[in-house]
N, C-alpha and C positions, 0 to 999 in steps of 0.2 A: 312479545313474540312478533317479529316483523316479517313481512314478505313483500315481494314486488309483483304487481299485476301489470302486465305490459300490453299496450295496444300498438300494433304494427305501425311504423317500422320498429323492429325490436331494439330495445335499449337496455341498459343495466344500471342498477343503483350505484352511485359513486361511493368510494371510501373516503375517509378523512372528515374534516369539519363540515363539509356540505353533504354528508351522507344522508339519504332520505329524500333528496331532490333528484329528479330525473331530467335528462335532456329531452326536449320536446320539439315538435314541428308544428306548423300551422294547421296541419291536416289531422294529426292524431295526438292523443293525450297519453302520456305515460304516468302512471300513478304508483307512488310508493306509499303503502298503507301501513299504519302502526296500530296494532291491536294491543291495548294495555293489559290484556289478560296475562297472568303469569302461569297459567295452566298449559303445559305442553299439549299440542294437538288440538287446541280449541280454535275452531273457526278457519284457520288458514295454515298452509304448510310452513314449516320452520324455515329459517334463512338457509339458503342453499338447496331447498327442496324444489319441486316442480313448479313451473310457472304456467300461466294460461294466457292465450291470445283471444281477445274479444274484439273483433273488428266492428266498428260502428258505421252503418251506412251513411249517417248524417255528417260524419267527420270530414267528408270531402268538401263540405260547404259550411264551415263553422259560423256561428253567429258573429257578426262584426259590430264594432263600435267605432265612432268617429271622435277623435280628440282634437280640440281646438284651443289654442292658448288664449287665456283670458286677458284681454287688454281693455282698460288697465287691470293690473292684478287686484284681487280682492283685498279688503282691509285686513289688518293684522289679526283681528279676532276671528276671522274665518277659520273653520276647522281644517281646511286644506292647508292654509298658511301656517297654522299652528303645527301641523304635521311636518311641514317643510322646515320649520325651525328645529324640530326634534331631529331631523335628518341632516342638519347642518346648513340649510339654506341654499344648497346647490341644486337648483331645479326651478320649476315654475308651476303655477296652478293652471290646470286645463279643464275645460268644460267637456264632459263626456256624454255622448248620446248613443244608446244601443237600440236601434229601431226594432230589432227582432224580439227583444225582451222588454222593451219599454223603460229601461233604466236611463235616468237623466240625473246628472249631478256635477259636482266640481271636485276634482281630485288633484293631489300633488303628484307630479311626475319628476323623479330625480333625473339628473343629467345622464346617468348611465343607462336609463331605461326610456328616456324621453323620445317619443315618436315625433315625426314631422307634423306640423299642424294639419288636421283633418286626415291623418294617416289611419288606415284601418287597423284594428287590433281585435283580438278575441275578447269577448265579454268575460271579465274575471268571474262573474257570478256563474256563468255557464261552466267554467273550469271548476269552480267550487262544487257545483252539482255533480260533475263527473268524478270528483274526488269522493263524494258521498256514495256514488254508485259502486265504488271499490270497497266501501265499508260493509261489514255484515251487521245490519241493523235489524234486530228481531223484535217480535212482539214481547210483552211482559212475561217473565217467568212466574206464573201464578202459583202461589203456595196455598192461599185460602181465598175463596172456598175450594175444597177438594171435591172432585166428581164422585169419589167413593164415600164421602162423608154424609152424615145425616144431621139436619139442622131443624130448628124448632121455631114455629111462629112466635113472634114477639121477643125472641131471645136475640141479643146483639150478635151480629156476625162481624167479625174483624176481617177486613180485606187487606191483604199484603202480598207483595211480590218479592222475589229474591233478586237483588241488584247484581248484575254481572256486566262485564264490559260490552257484550253484544246485545244485552236486553235493557241496559240502563245507561251505559257509558261511564265516563267519557271515552270516546275513541277519536283518534286524529288521523288524518291523511293529507298528503300533499299531492298536487297535480300541476302539470305544466302544459302549456300550449304556446309554441313560439316563444316570445319573450315574456309571456305572462305566467307567473308562478303563484300559486295560491295554497294556503294552509287552511284546512277546515277542521273544526272540532264539533262533534255531535254529542249531546247529552239529553236525557229525558227530563222534561220540565213539568209534565202533568200526565196523569193516567185517568181516563174516563171509563167508569164501570157502568155497563148496561146490565141491569140485574134480572131482566126477563119478566119482571112483574110490572113494567112500565116506568120504574124508577131508574134514575141515573145518579151516579155519585162521582164527583170529580175530586181527585186527590193530588196535592202538590208534590207529594213524595211517594216512596215505595210502600208506605203504611207501616204499622207497628205489629210485630209478631205477638200473638196472644200468649199469655202465660196463666197458669191456674190461679196465681195470686190476684189476677184481675177480676175473678169471679164473674158476676153478671153485669159488669160495667161496660159502657160503650167504648169503642176504640177511641183513643185521643185524637186521631187524625184521619181515619179512613174506615168507615163502617156503614152497616145497613141493618135494618130490621124488616123482615118479611111480615106482612099482615095476613097473608092467605097461604094455605097449603099448596103444594105443587101438583096435587092430583089433577089430572086433566091436561097437564102439559105433556109434550112429547117425552116418552119414556118416564113419565112421572117426575120430571125434573125441570127446574127453571134453567133456560139457556143463559149463560153469563158470558159477556164479551168485555175484555179489558183492552182499551185502545190507548197506546202511549203516543204522546206528542214529543217528537225529537226536535229540539231546537239546534240548528246548525249555525255557528258563527264562523265567518271566514275573513281572512286578511290576505290581501295581495302582498307579494314579496318582491324583492329585487328592485326596489326603488319606486314602485307604483303604489302610492298611498290610497288604496281603495279597500273598503271593507263593507260587510253587511251581515244580515241574518235572514234565514228562512226556516220553514218547518216542514217536517214530513211525519207521517203517522204509520204505525205498525200495530197489529192487534193479535190477541190470543183468545182462545175460548175455553170454557169449562162448563160445568153445570152444577146445580145445587138441588138436592132432594130436601124438601121442607115439609115437616109434618106437625101434628099437634102434640102438645105436652100430654103425656099419659099419666093419669093419677091412679095410684094404687092404694086401695083402702086396706 
């Protein structure tokens, strides 16, 4: 399900092989976001539906970078030079410095995108972050523990979430600003559970759904055991917070061989009522 979120001046998504990229200017960013969900109506309007304008006050002065051609060019084993070979060798390695964001590095700039030495350009990482702004990244869709459930001291609690495109990924978006075009992909790489009793549990995946066949065994990848009942807690329940770490990888397009990663977090809450095991004689 695809949609276009436009930041004035208004533009539209192109058709054909380059569909999904938007024309941009140095002052505003147009974002074409792709939601990998196959469920109609989830997250964004369908193609051809309404669009929204979100003016950004800081877009009138976007972060700038300075590009300076490296003389002499780096050795052949340099990553920028390797990227240049993959692109056919038509271009050069440039040193890039982005004072506003602190980025410093060496990137390959193809002939068709090459700026003049020391020419200002928008920081690709900033464009990537604006692409992420167009994504709907939500907190984890918690399945267990359930706030209406009842749990027992000492009994294994299996923690798991329901992976969806907006709560787990992956989800991809493209953004452009001037000649800088960036593709960004976000996916959850960890979920940190704060269990309300002082314990934290960090899980690398969504967790495993419990089945009766597991009996009293611990979760194989994401679980917790409470050692105290929840009496005395607000509403008699432990407050539980699940915080997902979204890792965003981005790649500049259009001849600019620049890439990177950064993270963002989202959280969801639930609660757990924990009592003692009742023994019946």
